[in-house]
N, C-alpha and C positions, 0 to 999 in steps of 0.2 A: 516863489511860484504862486500864481493867482489863478483862480477860476477852474480848479480841478473839481470835476463832478464825479462822484462815485456812488456806491450803494448807500453811504451814510449821508450824502448830500454834497453841497459845495464846501470846499475846504481850501485853505491857503496856509503855507508854511514858510518860515524863514529861519535862518541861523545868523546870529550876530556875535561878533567878538565882544568880550567884556571890556570895552573901551568907552571913553567918555561920550562918543557920538551914538552909542547903541540905543539909548532911550529915544533920541530924536529920530533915528532911523526906524525904530519900531513904531513910534507914533505915526510917522508918515506912511508906512506900509499898511497899518491898520486903517487909517483914514481913507487911503486910496481904495483898499479892498471893500470897505463898507460902502463907499460911493459907487463902486462897480456893481455891488450887490443891491443897490437901492436902499440901504439901511442907514445911510449917514445922518438923516434927519431923525430917525427913530431912536437909535442908540449910539450915535457917533461920539458925542462928547463924553458920555460916561464910559464907553469902552476905551477910548483913548486915555482917559484919566486912570482907569484901573490898570491898563497895560503899562502905563508910565510908572505906576507904583511898583508893580511886580518886576518889571525889567530893571528898575533902579535897585531893588533889593538884590536881584541876581548879580548885577554889575558890582554892587558894593561888597558882596560877600564871597564871590567866586572869581576865578581867573578865566572863566568862560569854557566853552561857548554857551550862548544863551539861545534856546530854541523858543520860537513863538508859533503857535498854531491856532487857527480859527476855523470853526465848523458851523455851518448853517444846515441843520438836518433837513432831509426831505420831509414833506408833510406826511407823517405816518399816523396821524390821528392824535398825537400828543400835542400839548401846547407848544407853539413854535418858540424856540430859544436860539440864542447865539452862545456857543461854547468857545471859550478862549483858554488856552493852556500856555504857561510859561515854564520852561524846563531849564535846569542847569545841572552841572556835575556834582554839586554839593549834596550829599545824601541827607543831611539834617533838615527836618521840616522847619519852616519859618515859625517864629514865636510871636503870637499876638500879645501885645502889651498895651497897657493903658498909658497914654501919653499925658503928661501934665500940660497945663496951658502954656507954660514957657518953653516946653520942649520944641526943638526944631524938627524932629523926626519922630517916627514911631506910630504914625497914623495910617500907614499904607494898608495893612491887613484889616484895620478897623473900617476903612473906607470900603474895602472889598466885602467884608462881612455885612455891613449896613446897606450896601447898594445892590449886591448880586442876589438873584433868586436863590441860588445855591452856590457853594464854593467848597473847596477842599484841597487836600494834598495827597499825593501817592508817590511811593518809591518806585524807581525804575531800576533797570540793570545797572545803570551808571548815573546815579543822581536822583533827583526828584522833579516832580511836576506840581505846580500850583495852578489850579483851574477855577474858573467861575462861569456861571451861566446867567445870561440876562434874558428876560422875557421880551419877545418881539411884538406882543400885543398887550393891550390893556395897560 
């Protein structure tokens, strides 16, 4: 679902099965939505990278489904941001770890932490959500 406008601004939501093509489908959905919102040149590449990392984590550790939500808030006087949320049914929060130079994985949350303006996790009724915000100006 793309282009929903409500009191919080524009939003888009998808649900993907925890299958090998979930990451590719999520990247495509994010890129197309950012293009429709006119944000693809501002935050497109970094958003797609961070979504890829979080959806990969969900795909690796759960049996699905994987939820993805993006929100571009209305101009309410606060600094404009893009909020992205990835949800899955596993209640355990992800663990940020230090990857060694030879490790093939373990850098996803480090990328999110170093790149996003803010990020965090929250428990839901059935699982958890990992979210991040990216500044849309400056």
